[in-house]
C-alpha positions in Angstrom: 95.1 -65.1 59.4 98.7 -66.3 59.7 99.1 -66.8 63.4 102.4 -66.3 65.2 103.6 -65.8 68.8 107.3 -65.2 68.4 107.1 -61.6 69.6 105.1 -62.7 72.6 107.6 -65.4 73.5 110.5 -62.9 73.3 108.6 -60.5 75.7 107.9 -63.4 78.1 111.6 -64.2 78.2 112.5 -60.5 78.9 109.8 -60.3 81.6 111.2 -63.4 83.3 114.4 -61.4 84.0 112.8 -58.4 85.6 109.3 -59.5 86.9 109.0 -62.3 89.4 107.6 -65.2 87.5 107.4 -63.2 84.4 103.9 -62.0 85.3 101.7 -62.2 88.4 98.0 -62.4 89.4 95.2 -63.2 87.1 97.0 -61.7 84.2 99.6 -64.5 84.2 99.1 -67.1 81.4 101.0 -69.7 83.3 98.0 -72.0 83.7 96.7 -71.4 80.2 97.6 -73.3 77.0 101.0 -72.2 75.7 99.4 -70.5 72.7 97.8 -67.8 74.8 99.5 -64.4 74.4 100.7 -62.7 77.5 101.2 -59.2 75.9 98.9 -57.1 73.8 99.3 -54.0 71.5 95.8 -52.5 71.4 92.1 -52.9 71.5 89.2 -51.4 69.6 85.5 -52.2 70.0 85.4 -56.0 70.7 88.7 -56.7 69.0 92.2 -57.0 70.5 95.6 -57.4 68.9 98.4 -59.2 70.7 102.1 -58.4 70.6 102.5 -60.3 67.4 99.7 -58.4 65.7 97.3 -61.3 65.8 93.7 -60.0 65.8 91.0 -61.6 67.9 87.3 -61.2 68.5 87.6 -60.9 72.3 85.3 -62.6 74.8 87.2 -61.6 78.0 86.8 -57.7 77.7 90.0 -57.3 79.8 88.4 -59.6 82.4 85.3 -57.4 82.5 86.2 -53.7 82.4 85.3 -53.2 78.7 81.5 -52.9 78.9 80.9 -50.6 75.9 83.9 -51.8 73.9 87.6 -50.9 73.9 88.3 -47.2 73.3 84.7 -46.1 73.2 85.0 -42.7 71.5 82.5 -40.8 73.8 84.1 -42.2 77.0 87.6 -41.5 75.8 86.6 -37.9 74.8 85.2 -37.3 78.3 88.4 -38.6 79.8 90.6 -36.6 77.4 88.7 -33.4 78.2 89.3 -33.9 81.9 92.9 -34.8 81.4 93.5 -31.4 80.0 92.1 -29.9 83.2 93.9 -32.2 85.6 93.8 -35.7 87.0 95.4 -36.4 90.4 95.4 -33.0 92.1 95.4 -31.8 95.7 91.8 -32.8 95.9 89.1 -34.3 93.7 87.4 -32.5 90.9 83.7 -31.6 90.6 83.4 -34.8 88.6 83.5 -36.8 91.9 80.2 -35.3 93.0 78.7 -35.7 89.6 79.7 -39.3 89.4 78.3 -40.1 92.9 75.1 -38.4 91.9 74.8 -40.4 88.7 75.6 -43.7 90.4 73.1 -43.1 93.2 70.4 -42.2 90.7 70.9 -45.5 88.9 71.2 -48.0 91.8 67.9 -48.3 93.7 69.3 -49.3 97.1 72.1 -46.6 97.1 72.0 -43.3 98.9 75.7 -42.6 98.8 78.9 -43.7 97.0 82.6 -43.8 97.8 85.3 -44.4 95.2 88.6 -46.4 95.1 90.7 -48.1 92.5 90.3 -51.9 92.5 87.6 -54.4 93.3 89.6 -55.6 96.3 89.6 -52.0 97.6 85.8 -51.9 97.4 85.2 -55.3 99.0 87.6 -54.5 101.8 86.0 -51.1 102.3 82.6 -52.9 102.6 84.1 -55.3 105.2 85.5 -52.4 107.3 82.3 -50.4 107.0 80.2 -53.4 108.1 82.4 -53.9 111.2 82.2 -50.2 112.0 78.4 -50.2 111.6 77.8 -53.3 113.7 80.8 -53.4 116.1 81.1 -57.1 115.2 83.9 -59.2 113.7 82.7 -62.1 111.5 82.2 -61.9 107.8 80.2 -64.7 106.1 81.2 -65.5 102.5 80.2 -68.3 100.2 82.7 -71.0 99.9 85.1 -70.6 96.9 83.6 -67.2 96.0 86.1 -64.6 94.8 86.1 -61.2 96.6 89.6 -60.0 95.8 93.2 -60.5 96.5 93.8 -59.1 100.0 94.9 -61.6 102.7 91.4 -61.8 104.1 89.9 -63.0 100.8 92.6 -64.3 98.5 91.7 -67.7 97.1 93.1 -70.6 99.1 95.2 -72.2 96.3 97.0 -68.8 95.9 97.3 -67.8 99.5 101.0 -68.2 100.1 102.4 -65.5 102.3 99.1 -65.1 104.2 98.4 -66.3 107.7 95.4 -68.1 109.2 94.9 -65.0 111.4 94.3 -62.9 108.3 91.0 -64.7 107.8 90.4 -65.7 111.4 87.0 -63.9 111.4 85.9 -65.0 107.9 83.5 -67.9 107.9 81.9 -69.7 105.0 78.6 -71.1 103.8 77.4 -72.9 100.7 76.2 -70.6 98.0 72.6 -70.9 97.1 71.9 -72.9 100.3 69.6 -71.0 102.7 70.1 -73.6 105.4 73.8 -73.5 105.2 73.7 -69.7 105.6 71.3 -70.0 108.5 73.6 -72.5 110.2 76.6 -70.2 109.7 74.6 -67.3 111.2 73.7 -69.5 114.2 77.3 -70.7 114.7 78.5 -67.1 115.0 75.4 -65.6 116.6 75.8 -62.1 117.8 79.1 -61.5 116.0 78.2 -61.5 112.3 79.0 -58.1 110.8 78.1 -58.9 107.2 77.0 -61.5 104.7 78.8 -61.3 101.4 77.1 -62.6 98.3 77.9 -62.6 94.6 75.1 -61.9 92.1 75.4 -65.5 90.8 78.0 -68.2 91.3 80.9 -67.5 89.0 83.8 -69.5 90.4 86.6 -70.6 88.1 86.7 -74.2 86.9 83.0 -74.6 87.7 79.7 -74.2 85.9 78.0 -70.9 86.8 74.8 -71.0 88.9 72.0 -68.6 89.1 70.9 -67.5 92.6 67.9 -69.2 94.1 65.2 -66.7 95.3 64.8 -68.7 98.6 68.5 -68.3 99.3 68.6 -64.6 98.4 65.5 -63.8 100.4 66.9 -65.8 103.3 70.1 -63.7 103.2 68.1 -60.5 103.4 65.8 -61.8 106.2 68.7 -63.2 108.3 70.5 -59.9 108.0 67.4 -58.0 109.0 66.8 -60.3 112.0 70.4 -60.1 113.3 71.5 -56.6 112.4 74.2 -57.8 110.0 74.7 -56.1 106.7 74.0 -57.7 103.3 76.7 -57.0 100.8 76.3 -57.8 97.1 79.7 -58.0 95.4 78.7 -56.8 91.9 82.2 -56.1 90.8 82.2 -58.8 88.1 78.6 -58.7 87.0 77.6 -55.1 87.6 75.6 -53.5 84.8 75.9 -56.7 82.7 72.6 -58.0 84.0 70.6 -54.9 84.9 70.8 -51.1 85.0 70.8 -51.5 88.7 72.3 -53.9 91.3 72.1 -57.4 90.0 70.0 -58.7 92.9 67.4 -56.0 92.0 66.2 -58.6 89.4 64.9 -60.6 92.4 63.6 -57.7 94.3 66.4 -58.0 96.9 68.1 -54.8 98.1 71.5 -55.0 99.8 72.8 -52.6 102.4 76.1 -52.3 100.5 77.2 -53.1 97.0 80.6 -53.3 95.5 81.3 -52.1 91.9 84.3 -52.1 89.6 85.6 -53.2 86.2 82.9 -51.7 84.0 81.4 -48.5 85.1 84.2 -46.3 83.6 84.6 -48.7 80.6 88.2 -49.7 81.5 89.4 -46.6 83.3 90.8 -47.5 86.8 88.1 -46.9 89.4 85.9 -48.9 91.7 83.1 -48.0 94.1 81.2 -48.9 97.3 77.6 -47.9 97.3 75.4 -47.9 100.4 72.0 -47.3 102.0 71.3 -44.4 104.2 71.4 -46.3 107.5 75.1 -47.2 106.8 76.2 -43.7 106.0 77.5 -42.8 109.4 79.7 -46.0 109.6 81.1 -45.2 106.1 81.9 -41.7 107.3 83.7 -42.9 110.3 86.3 -45.3 108.7 89.7 -44.2 107.3 90.2 -45.4 103.8 92.2 -43.5 101.2 94.7 -43.7 98.3 96.7 -41.1 96.5 95.0 -42.0 93.2 91.5 -42.8 94.5 90.4 -39.3 93.7 91.8 -39.0 90.2 89.4 -37.0 88.0 90.0 -38.7 84.6 88.4 -42.1 85.5 85.5 -40.2 87.2 84.8 -38.3 84.0 85.0 -41.6 82.1 82.6 -43.0 84.6 80.0 -40.2 84.2 79.9 -40.8 80.4 79.7 -44.6 80.8 76.8 -44.3 83.3 75.1 -41.9 80.9 75.3 -44.6 78.2 74.1 -47.2 80.6 71.1 -45.1 81.4 70.3 -43.8 77.9 71.2 -46.4 75.4 70.3 -50.0 74.5 73.7 -51.3 75.5 72.3 -54.0 77.8 69.9 -55.4 75.2 72.7 -55.5 72.6 74.9 -57.4 75.2 72.2 -59.9 75.8 71.4 -60.4 72.1 75.0 -60.9 71.2 75.5 -63.4 74.0 72.4 -65.4 73.1 73.5 -65.5 69.4 76.9 -66.8 70.4 75.4 -69.4 72.8 73.0 -70.7 70.2 75.7 -70.9 67.5 78.1 -72.8 69.7 75.4 -75.2 70.7 74.7 -76.0 67.1 78.3 -76.4 66.2 79.1 -78.6 69.2 76.3 -81.0 68.2 77.4 -81.1 64.6 80.9 -82.0 65.6 79.9 -84.5 68.2 80.7 -82.6 71.4 78.5 -82.1 74.5 78.9 -78.5 75.5 77.9 -77.0 78.8 77.1 -73.3 78.7 76.1 -71.7 82.0 75.4 -68.3 83.5 73.9 -65.3 81.7 74.6 -65.5 78.0 76.4 -62.1 78.2 78.8 -63.6 80.8 79.3 -67.2 79.5 81.1 -70.1 81.1 81.9 -72.8 78.6 82.9 -76.4 79.4 82.9 -79.8 77.7 81.2 -82.8 79.1 83.5 -85.8 79.9 86.5 -83.5 80.2 87.6 -83.7 83.8 91.2 -82.7 83.1 90.3 -80.0 80.6 92.2 -81.5 77.8 89.4 -80.9 75.3 88.7 -77.4 76.6 92.3 -76.4 76.5 92.8 -77.7 73.0 89.6 -76.0 71.8 90.4 -72.5 73.2 94.0 -72.8 71.7 92.5 -73.6 68.3 90.0 -70.7 68.7 93.0 -68.4 69.2 94.7 -69.6 66.0 91.6 -68.9 64.1 90.9 -65.4 65.6 88.7 -65.7 68.6 89.8 -65.3 72.2 87.9 -67.6 74.7 89.1 -68.7 78.2 89.2 -72.4 79.2 88.2 -72.1 82.8 87.2 -68.5 83.7 83.8 -66.9 83.0 83.9 -64.6 80.0 82.3 -61.3 79.1 80.6 -59.7 76.1 80.6 -56.0 75.4 78.1 -53.7 73.8 80.6 -53.5 70.9 79.9 -57.1 69.9 77.9 -56.8 66.7 76.1 -59.6 64.7 79.1 -59.5 62.3 81.5 -60.0 65.2 79.6 -62.9 66.5 79.4 -64.4 63.0 83.2 -64.0 62.6 83.8 -65.6 66.0 81.6 -68.6 65.1 83.7 -69.1 62.0 86.7 -69.5 64.3 84.9 -71.8 66.7 83.6 -74.0 63.9 87.2 -74.5 62.7 88.3 -75.1 66.2 85.7 -77.8 66.8 86.8 -79.5 63.6 90.5 -79.4 64.5 89.9 -80.8 68.0 87.5 -83.5 66.6 90.2 -84.8 64.3 92.7 -85.3 67.0 90.5 -85.8 70.0 91.9 -89.3 70.9 95.4 -88.0 70.9 94.8 -85.0 73.3 96.9 -84.9 76.4 96.1 -83.1 79.7 97.9 -79.9 80.4 100.6 -80.6 83.0 100.4 -77.0 84.5 96.7 -77.4 85.4 96.8 -80.7 87.2 98.2 -79.4 90.6 95.5 -76.7 90.6 92.7 -79.2 90.0 94.0 -81.4 92.8 94.1 -78.4 95.2 90.5 -77.5 94.2 89.4 -81.1 94.7 90.8 -81.1 98.3 89.4 -77.7 99.2 
């Protein structure tokens, strides 16, 4: 393809005049290579088209929401049918009950569900529910784990405008370290409301790490012994590892789990699921939002959960991810690069060895873009059920060309100036 980014640049200049910083949050491309597009036209299946009309095989899936593929026809038909009836009304539609029933039937630990809009809504609701249930204050979370963008959990490098008091009762332990978690429990004995855990370690700028069974079992045991609640934040990984809560793969059932991104295939909705013994606490808290009860995303969620239950979407995800992983490994070896691929193949994290300032990774992802594949240089990625063998083959054509282009100019690569301050902050954290 003939790649261009002139339209994108013009839109960025216009955005600078009317949006603080031109863009905000994780959708900002300020830390990415300059080639990365900020604005997009459309998506279909596993393909996206940016504002300039460049087409990419996409491996971000809108940062996770596209589980079945962009514009899945059956999901969109269910949403459109509900839109004709109504969306945000004086109260929710029947679809709210149907969605809760479908969710509870899929997730083994869950006896009830509550819905909201964003992942941060769900994790914050879990925090409040845990405090209501226990009458305690302290939340234990893994160091550097991401649980959203509210003041209590926003990542430290991006925490301007928040106060120490906002996280005064949030304490930290080392992920996958049972002793560290036990020590944190002991340090706050009698005041721990909940232990938050992610399905596997998926922090930005770092290799992903599978959970150790000893750590996961310790989290469950310590919560049982102390009366704290175990919360699995499945917002990023939910339904990409299992047709259940991700920790069900280890036989560990949480008291609460947080869900978002994927279970309505891109329609705006998130959820908190819980066990029976936490029902009364969940009933007692006041949480709400004018759009939390919108019926269209719930209808989309019902159809998405039906496909999760009844189709081979998960096996297709895993197969496509493994084919990509194996193909990239072969190409990297051929071109003389040492590639690190971590995490589940359907949620890959890709780094280069001997690349502490990301100059190789930045150059490679920029070249992938120019050849028609959208990868991310420091965030974990996502595959969808729409990634076919032909899509993976097309993406590998792009990555092979990118490896060759970077190999030719490897010695002349320069570190990206915009990323250095962030790396320094992470090193000091």
